[in-house]
N, C-alpha and C positions, 0 to 999 in steps of 0.2 A: 723411573729409570728402567725398571724391569721390562717395560713394554718395548724399549729400544732394541732389546735382544731379538725380537721377532720382526723388526723392520730391517734387519741385516741378515744376509745369508747364513743359514745354520745347517749343521749336520746332525742327523739323529741316529741313535743306536738303540738296540733292544736287548733285554736280558730275559731268560726263562729260567725260573728257579735259581736266580743269581748267576747263571752262566750266560756269556755273551752268545747271541744268535748271529751267525755269519751267513747272510743270503748268498748262495752260489748259483751258478748256471745249472739249471736242471733241478734245483731245490724247490720244495713246495713253499718256501718262505720268500717273500719279495717286499720291497719298500716302494711306496708311492706317495711323494710329497711328505715324507716323514712318517706316514702311516704304515703299519705292518699288515701285510696281506698273507693269509694262510690258505692254501688250496689243498684239496684232498685231505680233510681233517682226519686224524687218527687219534682214537680215544686214548690209547696207551702212550703215544709219543707226544701229543700236543697238550694234554691236560697239565695245568700247573699255574704258577704265578708269573705274570709278565710285568715289566717295567721299562719305560722309555727314558733315554738320556739324550738331551739336546745340547749341542755345543756350537759356539762361534768364537770370534776373536776376543770376546769379553769374558768367556768362561763357560761353565757347564751347569745345567740343572737337571734334576730327575723328576719324573712324574710319580704320582701315587701308584700303588700296586693294583693290578687287576687280575682276578682269577678266572680261568677258563675251565669249565666242567662240562660233562656230556650227560644229557638226559636219555634214559632208555627204560623199557619195560619188557621183561621176559614173560613167557607163557607159564601158566600153572603146570606143575609137574605131576600132581596127583590127578588121576583120571576117574577115580571112583571114591565116593565117601559112604560110610556106613550110616544106617538110619539112626536118628535121635529119637528115643522113646521117652515120653513124659506123660504124667497124669494131668488131667484137666484141672485148671486152677494153679498149676505149678509154673514157675518161671523158668525160662530157658535162654541160653546163649549159643548162637550159631557162629562158629569161627570162620573168618574169611581166609586168613593165611596168605596174604598177597605174595606174588613171586618176586624175585630179585629185580631191583629197579634203581633209578636215580632220577630225582625230580619229584615235585609234589604230586600226590595222588588224590583222587576223589572216589567215593564208594557208593554204589547202589546195589539193591537186591531185587532179583526177579522171582516172583511167586508163580510156580508152575510153568507158565509159558510166556515168552516175550509177546507183546509189550506190557504185560501186567507186572507193575513194579510195586514193591512194598511201600505203603504210605505211612509216614511217621506220625504218631499221635501220643497221647499220654500213656499208651500201653506198649508201643513199639518204638524202638530207637536204633539208628545206625550211627555208629561212632566213625567220625572222619579221621580219628587218630589211628585206630586199629583195623577198621573196616568191619568189625563184628556186628551182628544183628542181635538185639536184645528184645525179648518179649517178656514183659513184667508178669503177665498172667495168661497162660495158654487157654484158648477157647477152641471148641470143635471146628470152627471155621478156619483155624490156623493150620489144619492138617494139609500137607502137600509137599512139593519139592521147592527148595530154596537155592538160588544160584547167586554167588557174589560176582559183581561186575566192577572191575578196576580200570580207571582212566588216568593216564599220565597227562597232567595239565600243560606240560611243555611240548611233548611230541604229539599230543592229541590221540595217541594210540589207546586201544581198549581191548582187554582180555576178559574172558569169563572162566570162572572156576567150575569144577564139577558140581552137579546138583547134590544137595544134602536133604534126604527125605525126613520129614517130621511126622511121627505117628503118635497116637494116644494109647496109653496103657489101659488095660481092662480091669485093673485091680482097684477101681474106686476113684473118687474125686479128692483132690488135695484140699485140706482144710485151710482156714485163715492163718496167716503168720505175718510177723512184723517185717518192715522193709529191709532188704539187703542190697546195699549200694554196690553195684558191680562195675560201673564206669566212674572212675575217679581221676582227678587232676593231680599233678605232682605237688609235694609239700612246698617246693620253692620253684617259681617260674620267673625267669629273667626276661623282662620285656623292654624293648628299645623305645626310646622317646619317639612319639609320633606314629608308632605302628599300631596294628590292630591285634588284640589278643582274644582268643576264644577258649573258654573253659567248658568241659563236658562233665555231666553228672547224670546218672540214671540208676534206678533201683528196681529190683524184682520184689514182688510182694502180693499178697492177697488179703484184702482188696488192693486194686492198683494204687500204688502210692502217688501222692502229689509231690512235685519238686518245687522248692522255693529257694531263693538266693538272698544273702544278706552280707553286709560288711561286718568284720569283727569289731570295729570301733563304733558301730551303731550309726554311722553317717549314712543318710539316704543316698541312693544311686542318683547320679546326675541324669539329665534328659537324654544324653547321648548313649547311655548304656541300653543295649538291646537284649531282651530275654526271648529266645526263639525256640522253635521246635518243642512246644509244650513244656517249656522251662528246662529242657535238657541241655541247652547251650546258653552260656552267658557271654555276650560279645561286647568288648569295650574298644571303640575306635579311637584313633588319635590319642594314644596313651600319654599321660603327663605325670609329673611327680606326685600331684595330689591324688592320682588314681592308685598309687602303690599302697599295699597293706594286705591284711588277712581277709580272705573271702571264704564264706561258708555255704555249703549246699545241704539243705535239710530235706530228707525224704520222710513222708509221714502218711500213715493210714490209721484205721481204727484200732489196730493191734499194737501200735507204737510208732517210734520214729528213730531214725539214725542220722548222724551228721558226719560230714567229712569237711576238712578245711585245708587251705593251702595259702601260701604267701606269694603275692606278685611283687617282684623286686624290680625297681626302675633302674635303667641304665641309659646312658647317652653317649654316642661317639663324640670325639672332640669337634668343637666348632670355634674357629678363630674369631676373636672379638677385637684384637689389636694386632695389626700386621706391620712389619718393617717396610719402609718405603725407600726406593732407590735414592742415593745421595751422591753429590760430588763434593769432595773435601780437599783441603790443601794439605801438603806435606806437613808433618808434625802436629796436625790438628788431632782431635779426638772424635771417636764415633761411639754412640750408644743407640742400639736398636732394641726396642721392646717388642716382645712377642707373647700374647696372652690368649688363652683358649678356655672355653667352658667344656664340661663333660662330666660324666659319672661312670666309673671312678675318676678322680681328679687327674687330668692329663700330666704326663711328663714331657720334657722338651729335650731336643737335641738340635745342633746346628750342623749344616753341611756347607762346604765351600767347593765349588766347581764339581759337584756330584759326589764328593767324598766327605765322610764324617769329619767334622772339625775337632781336632784334639788340641786344646790350648797348651802348646809347648813353651810359650814365652809368658813372662809375668804380665806383659802389657795386653795380652789377650785373656779376657775373663768371660765365663759363662755362668750365670746364676739366675735361677727362677725364671728361665725363659729369656732373659736379657743377655745380649751380646755387647761387650764393650771392648774397644781397641784404642789404646792411647798411643801417641807419637806415631801417627800413620806414616807408612813408607809405601813406595811404589809396589812392593811385593804383596801388599794387602789388596791390590786390585783384583776383582773377580765377582762371580755370581754367588750369592749366599742364599741359603734356604733354612727357614725355621720349620722344624717338624714337631708337631704336637700329637701325642698318641696315648691311647689307653688300650685295654685288651679288646676293645670293640672297633678299633680303626685308627688311622692316622690322617692328618691334614697337613698340607704343605703350603708355605708362603715364600715367594721369591723376591729378592731385592738385589740391585746392582750397586757396588761400591766403586767409585772412580776417585783416584788420588791424582791431583794435578800439581804441576810446578809452573808458576806464573811470575814474570817480571812485574815490577810496580806499574800500576795503571790507574790513572785518575779519570778516565773517559766516562765512567758511570757515576762518579761521585766527586765532582769538582768542589773546591772550596767555595763557600758562599761568597758571591762577588762583592757584597757590601754588608758589613756588620756595624750596627750602630750601638753606641753605649753613651749613657749620660756621664758627665764629668763627675768623678767620685764613685762611679758604679763599676760593676764587674762584667766581663764579657768572656765567653768561651767560643773559640774557633775550632771546629772539628776538622780533623784530617784523617780520612778513612779511605786510603787507596786500596785497590785490590792487588794483592801479591801473595805468593806462596813459594817458599815459606815466608813468614813475617820477618821483616828486616829492621833497618835502623831509620828513625825519623829525626830530621833536623829542621830548623827554621831559620829564615832570613827576614830582616826588616829592610826594605829597599834592596841595596846590593851588599849589605853587611850581614855577617852572621849574627843571629839574635843572642844577646847575652841575657841569661836568666838572672833574676833578682828576687827580693822578697815579695815583689808585686807581680813579676812576670815569670811564669814557670811552664815547662813542657811536661805534661802528664805521662804516666807510663803507657797509656794507649795512644800516645802521639798527639793528642789534642793540646792546644795552646790556651792558657788561662791568663788574663790580665785583670788584676784587682786594683781598686781605687784609681780608675783611669784618669789621666791628665791629658791636656791638649797635645803634649809631646808624644803621646802614644798613637796619635793618628798617623796613618800611612799605609803603605803596601806591604803585606806579609806573604811570604812564600813558604809552603811546606815541601820538603824534599824527602823522598822515600827511596831507600836502597836495599837490595838483597843481592845474592850471588848471580842473579840472572839479569840485573839491569838497574836503572835509576829513572825516576820521573818526578815531576813537581807540579804544583798548582798554587795560584795566587788569589788573594782577595784583599779588599781595602777595609780598614777600620776607620770609622768616623766618630769623633767624640763630640757630643752635643751638650749644650748648656742644660742643666737640670730645670725641671718645672717647679716653681715655687708659688704656693697660694699666698696672695698678699692680703686677703681678708682674714682678720683675726677671728678665732672662735669666740662665741658669745652665747649668752642666755637672753632670749627675747620674750617680752611680756606684752600680750595683746588682749583685746576684749572681743567677745563674740560679735560677729557681724563686721568687724574691721577687715581690711586687706593689708598685706605686708609683702615686702620684697625681701627674700633671703639671698644675700649676695654670695657669689663664688667667683672671684677674680684672681688671675694668675699672671706671673711673668714666666716666659718660656722661650725656648729656641724658636725663632721665627720660621725656620725651615720645616718645622714639625706641625702636623695637624693635631688639634685638640679634640677630645671627646669628653663631654660632660654627662655624668649620670647621677641621678638623685635617688636617695633611699629614705623612706619614712619608717622608723622603727625596724630597720634592717630589711624592709621589703621594698623591692624596686617600684618606683613611681612610673606608671604608664600614662604619659600625658595624653589627654583626650578622653581618658576614663575618669573615675573618681568624681563624676557629676560635674565636671568642668571647673572644679575648685582650683586645680593646679595649672599653671601656664608658664612656659618658658618666655623670659623677657630679656635675656642677655643679648643686647644688640651688637656687642663688639666681639671680635674674634677671641679676645682673651677673657671674656666674661660669660659665665654660665648661670646668671641670676635666674631665680624663679619667683613668680608671684603666687601667693595663696589668697584667693578672693573670698569674701564673705565667710570668714573663719568660724568654724563650729568647735564645740568642746572636743569632739572626737579627733580634731587635728592637733591636739597637744601631744608632744613627744619629741623624739630625737630625729633631726634631719641631717643627712650626710650627703655632702657633695663629693663625688669621686671624679678625678681628672686623669685621663689616660693619654699617653702619646706612644709612639713606637718604641721608646726607650725607657719610660718610667711611668709610674702611676702613684698618685697621692690622694689624700682625702682630708676633709675637714668636717666637723660636726657642730651643730648648734642645737640647743635645747629650746623648745618653744612652749611657753606657759600661756594657757588660754584661760582668761577670767570670764566667768559667765554667771547668769542668775543661779541661785541655789537649786539643788535637786529636790525632788518631792520629799516632805517629811514622811515618816513611817510609823507604824504601830499606833494608829489613832484609836483611842478607847473612850467610851462614855462611862465615866467613873460613877456618876450619880445624876439622877434626873427627877425633877418635880413637875408641877403643872406648867410652870413658866420658865424654868431654868434647867441648864445641863452643865455639869462639870466635865471638862475634857482634859486628856493628857496625850502626849505624842513624843516621838523621838526625832531629832534633827536628821535631815538628809545631808549629802555633801554640800559644802559651801562653795565649791568650784573657785577656790583661790580668792574669795572676797567674803569677809565675815558677814554672817546673817545679822541684819539690823532689826527686822520686825517680822511678826507672823500675822496673817489674816485668816479669819475663820469664816467659812461659808456653810450654808445649810440648804436643804431642799426637802420638800414633802411630795407625796404622790400627786398633789394638785397644784404645785407651784410651777412657774415657768422657768425651769432650769435652776441653777445655783444662785443664791443671793447672799450678800454679806449680812452678817448679824452683829448685834451689839454685844460687847463683852465687858467683863470686869477682870482685870483693868481694861480701860478703854483702848489703850495702845499696848499691844503685847510685844515686849522687847525680844531681841534676838537670843538672849540667854534664858528666857523663860520657856518652860515646856508644859505649862498648865494654864488654863483660863476657864472662866465661867461664862456661858452664854445666857443672856437674859432676854426678857420680852418675848418668850415663846408662847404659842397658843396651846391651850389644854387639849388633851385627848387627840393628839396628832402624832403620826409616825414621822420622825426626823432622821435624816442622814447628815453627817457632818464631814467636812474635809478642811485641811489646813494648807495654806500657801506660805512659802518663805520668800523674803525679799532681802536683797543686799544693795550695794552701791551700783551694781550693774543693772539690776532689774528684778522682776518677780518671776520665780521659777514655776515649774509645773506643779499642779495640785497633788496632794497625797491621794491614795486610794480612799474611797468613802468608808466611814465607820459602819459598823453594823446598825441596822435600823433600831431606833429606840422610841417608844411612845411616851409622851408626856402624860401626867396624871389628869384625872377629870377635874373640872372647875369646882372649887369648894366655896361655900358661904359660911363665914364664922357665925357661930351661935353658942349660947351658954349651955353646956352639958349636952349638946346635940351634935352628932357626927355630920360633917359637911355632905352636901348632896348636889348632884348635877341639876341643870335648868333646861327648859325648852329652848329650841333654836330661835334666833332673832333675825337672821339674814335670809332673804329669799333669793331664788336663782336669778341670774342676770340674763339679758338677751333672749327673752322668751319670744319665739316666733313659730312658724310652721309652713305648711304647704308641701306640694309634691305627693309622692306615694302612688299607689295603684288606684284603679277605678273604685269608687264608693268608699274611699278612705279619707280620714282627717288625721293629719300628722302634726303633732305639737312638739316643739324642741326647745331646749334651754341649756344654759351652761351649768354644770354641777356646782354645788356649794363646796368650797374648799373644806377639807377635813378639820382645819383649825377653827372653823366657824360653825361646826355642827353641834358643839356643846355637849356631846355625850353619845353613847351607843344607841342603836335602834333607829338611826336616821333614815328618812325617806321623804317622798314628795306626794302632794295632793294636787291632782290635775282637775281643774273645773273648766267646762266649756258649754256653749249654747249657741243655737242659730242666731244670726244677727236680728235683733228686734224682739227675741223671746224674753220672757221674764224669769223662768226657772233655770237653774244650773244643773248639769250632769257632772258627777264627780267620780274619780278613780284614784286609788292609792298605788304608788310605785315604790316598793320597799327597798330599793337599791340605792345607796348613797352616791354611786358613780353613774347612775342612769342619766341620760340626756335627751330622751325622746319618749313619746307615748303615741300609739296608733289606735284610733277608734274606727272600726269598720262596720258599716250598715248599708244595706242595699238601697235604702231610701235616700241616701245622700246624693244630691245632684252634683254633676261635675262643676268645679270652680265655684262652689257656694261659699258665702261669707259667714264666718263664725267669730264669736268672741271667746277668748281663753285667758286663764290666769293660772299660776302655779304657786302653791304654798308648800310649807315644810313642817316636819314633825320629828320627834325622837321619843325615847321611852318615857320622858317626863311630860310629854304633852305636845299639842299642836302649836306651831308658830304662825306668823302672819302670811297672807297671800300677797303676791306681787301685783303690779299694775295689770289692768285688763288690756289685752292687745287684740288686733284683728288678724285672723288667719283665713286661708282659703283651703277648701277641700281639693282633692286631686282633680286635675283637668284631663281632657281628652287629647290624644295626639293629633298633630295637624292632619287635615283631610285632603289637602291638595299638594301636587308636586310643583316644584319650580319649573319655569319655562325658559326658552332661549339659552340653553346651556351651551357654552363654547369652551374650547381648550386650545392653548397654543404653547409651543416650546420656547422658553426663554433662554435655555442653555442645555448642555448635556445632562444637567442635574436638576433643573428647575422647570416646572410646568405652571402656567397661570390658567386658572379656571374661573369663568364668570357665568352669571345667570340673572334672570329677572326675579326680583323679590316678590314674595306673597304679601297680601295686605297685612299690616301690623295692627293688632287690636287687642283688647282685653276681654274678649269673649271666652267661651269654653275651649276654644282651639287656638290659643296664643301661639305665636312664633317667637321663640327665644334665640334662634340662630339657625345655622345650616351645617349639615354634615356632608363632607365631600369624600367619596369612596373611589379608590382606583384599583384596577385589577390588571394582572398580567395578560389574561385572556378573557374574552367576552363571556365565555361559558363557565368561568371560574365560580365556585360556590361563594355565597355571601360571606362566610366566615374567613375566606382567604383574602378578602379585601383589606387594604390599608386605609384607615379612616382618620380624618382630622376635622375638627369642629371650628366654626366661627361663632362669634357672639354678637347679638344685635342684628340690625337690618343691613349687614354687610353683603355686598353682591359680587365679591371676588375673593380668591384665596390663591396663595402660592404653595404648590406641592414641591417640597425639597427632598433631596436624597434619592432621586430616581437614577436609572442607569442610562448611559448614552446609547444612541442608535437603537432604541427599543420602542415598541408600540405599547401604549397603555390605553385602557378603557375607563372612562370617568362618568360618574353619575352624582347627582346632588339631591338631597332630601331635607325638608325642614324638621326641626325638633322642638320639643318643650319638655316640661318635667314629666309628662306622661309617656314620652317615647318619641319615635321618629315617624314621619309621614311617608307617603309613597315616593318612590324614586323618580327622578326626571328621566328623560330619554338619555340613553348612553351614547357618549361621543368618544372618538378615539383620537389620539395624538401621538406622533412619532418624535422622540427627542433628537436633538442635534448630535452630531458626532462628538466624542469626548475631546477635551482639550489635549494639547501635547503632553505626552507622558515623560519626555526627556527634559531634565532641568537644564538651565544655562550652566555651561562649564567653562573652564579656563578663565575664571573671573580674575581680572588684574585691577590693581588700584594704585594710585599715587597721590600725594598731596603737594600743593604748591600755592602760595599766596592765599591762604584761607579757603582753598578750594579742594574738593575731593573729586578726582576724575576716575570714572569707572568704565571698564571695557569688558566685553564678554563675547563668547562665540555664538553665532546665530543658531537658534533652535529650529530644527527641521521636523515637521509633523510627519507621522507615519501614515500609511495609506488609509487606515481606518480612523484617523484623527482629523479634527478641524484645523484649518490653516492658522498659522500664527499671524495676528494682525498688529501686535504691539507687546510692550513689556511694562510691568509695574515695578518700580523701585521703592521698597519699604525701608525706612531708616528711622532710628530712634537713638537718643543719647544715653539711655540706661536700660537695663533689662526689664524694668517694670513699667515703663511709660508706654503710651499708645504710639504706634508707629505713624509717621507721615508718609503719604503715598504720592509718588510722582510717575506719570505715564509718559512713554516715549515709543515711537515706532522705529527707532534705530537701535544699534547694539552698543551704544555708549551714552553716558550722561555726565554732566558736570554739576556738582552740588556746591553751593556757596555756604559753607558752614564754619562756625568758629572752631579753631584747632585746640582749644583748651578743654574739650570734652571727649569722652570715649564714645564711639558710635558702633551700632550693630546694624548691618545691612543685609537684605535678602532681595533677590530678583526673581520675578515670576513672569513667564510668558502667558498671553491670553489670546483668545479668539472667540468666535461666535459660540463655541462650546463651553466657554467659561475660562477660569484660571487654570493653568497647568501646574506642573511640579515646580517647587521652589528650589533655587540654588542653595548650596550650603551657606550657613551664616558666616558673614565676614565680620571680624572684630577689628576696628581701626582704633589703635590706642591714642590716648591723649598726647599731644606734642607739647612737652613742658619746657623745652629749652634745648640747647645744642649738646648737652652732656647727659649720658644715661645715669641712673641712680647708682651711687658707688658705695652705699652703706645700708645696713638694715634699718629701715625707718617705717613707722606706721604711715601708709598711704592708701588712697582710694583709687588712684589712677596709675598708669604705667608710662614711663618715659620711653621715647623712641627717637630715631634719627629724624631730621627735619624732612627728608624725602625718602620714601620707601616704596619699592615695587616688589610685591610678593604674591604667590598663590596660596590659598588658605585651605585648612582642613575643617571638618564639621564641628559646629558648636550646637547648643540647644536652639530650637526653632524660635523665631519671633512669635 
């Protein structure tokens, strides 16, 4: 509102030192657009404090004060100065004595003649506070005339003082003495926030003293602090509260040191942080304006009205801590107000306008709500908020009759109407009438009483088994004119249908039903389910507890209590029974050589659900075993426990009189002894390791015997590793693909066991020596390439062909390691390369291989793949059912410029999520499926062209049609009821 003042014509006035200035004809004062112009300035007449007052029809405000001062610099009055005589090594001070002036000064000194100026260093210093020149230790080169030069920084004028001669005395050289600080800063320096402070410090002494600065509290200087002029000046820019404190200057030489200190005191002029804003108030209303400012010292506050200090003469006007409050506003309170916050360093002003208005009742900006709905038995509040000043009287009518208040119907103090426990009779047209001394106005609205919503499904506790499906019902009776919104919560968390892995699905097919189905229920689905129903007039909810029975959880704390050579005693603790008592436990074991976990024989043979110990029998000696336990109940067998710690059975013992039992030699030989392969000049013999339980003791190993076919003597080698499965004999004399006989025996620390049967093996062969010919390649689709070639002769010589290796490259010059390789087996002469990219060129070669490696590559051929299939899936898929038929329609898919044309569509359908889909092809955008209606179907549609199959549509779920009525109660089901004829568009499910 304060801005409005300057949008309307105003008149300005000025004061000088509190006295009004009256510009007259011929006067050197004049006004221009509110600005004060002063011509022919006079230092004695015009210096002082100025303040502007601006007034218009709304009131008056004053500006902050501004001072006008005049800068000047007079000439030096002394024309001659006497000589200054000092001894060499002594310190000296040459006084400047600046003339009368106003405005900031700067000082320099001329040595002998212009333009030779004194340069400041550790020995010489010019104070910018006094203008004096300080020489810490005089040297013969310092003898001469010194002239002080003073410059006014405002007027830029400069004057020179008379020269002062400096001469040396002839009575000797000054000896060494401790520093004497001649330039000092005040004990207390007041520094404004954000300003720059400079402290000077300089000392005389012999030797020349060093100057150092430090803070009294020991805190290091921040990076902004500048120590200049050989440490004689400390400068702190942008002064803040944290810079305040005691500062010390230390002057030191070999004869001693001296210190001076002073305190920098922080101050800040006021700064407004909360300002009053212009307002428009009604008669008899109240006003509170807050005004807050920061500053140091803490600011004080005063208020002004229309340019004059506000003196609260009435009790209704209060000023406290910068806040102005006025109660029971009248027209006399209209005007311009100013909050003034000040301390000894300045004042700040903030302006605000107060308007007080008188208005007849008016509903134009706040009509009654045209329709208010309430349920029968509920409460409704009809707001009546007319604009009027002062506030008057509010009355109500129902229809054309004055409204009578009762214990249910009441008019509140603020004029609003409240109806409690509404009945059908309360429906009708209501009118609010507002009156004050300036007029009367009214506004009307209709109250509609609706039937309450009632959930007809009773709360219940439901019991299901893992893997089953169930419908949770939520059916209601409600006012047919109101829309329903059903929302479901699981354990107080909102269910987002389409998430949660597709377990939850809305199946309420009627307007008054919000049933949901939970498919393939898991243990984690047990808990509290809440159905919340909302209309525009009410909201209710109902909850059902779902208990899920499942197989037991895994047992815990599996321990091997005792173990012998063939038995182990186990104990465990039960896991959760998942709402079905545990009936039996099953124990399984494994060894490092067994094929996974295997059931074991126990005592007792059947371990009951209440038993937590058992003994495992028929174990093998000297074998490391792990055990685990599984629990079963009426629902099924649960997850196994974590394995026990490994435990080794004892060694096999043979009873004897007075003799300790002893292990025996192994009896079992390795199975599946064979060989072949390897590198040139190698014979490779392989076998399956003997299980640990058949090794009969420690120190187990293998004896490998072999000989060329037809030879009489055997060569032997020991392999001392029980887990070993191969032996390689290398000799340069072995010819490729030579026939050998081999056998493998066993031994342990107690002796050798038997050898196994003699088998025939072959030494390593040579890789194929020829390349395939007639290599061809063609594109089958955007993602598949067919490669063909002429096979090499297949024989059992030293260069057998076991198959072919097909390599493809992005570029013909690509390195061999960059190729993608796939192998065929046998005498196959073609292969399909899958997973390539559309519209791309590939280079292909083929080579034969055997156990020795690959042969030379064929000639390289290139092939360009077809354009990719359509990337856009079929959309706007619609379906309906009629007479055991499903009719599907969808929008035609259009291929993009870089895609192959659509030549048809494949419709994939299946009657459950885990069965294989049936495929039907069509070149139109509709299809009719003759399918039984007592099954649930999952359908997807894919476009195809020469580039292959395109993107699939979202999965469509067509529910089972079980009859004319939807499910009305919570029952275990595996399918979902629906209307006999449905036409809907669908959201995404899991892919077929």
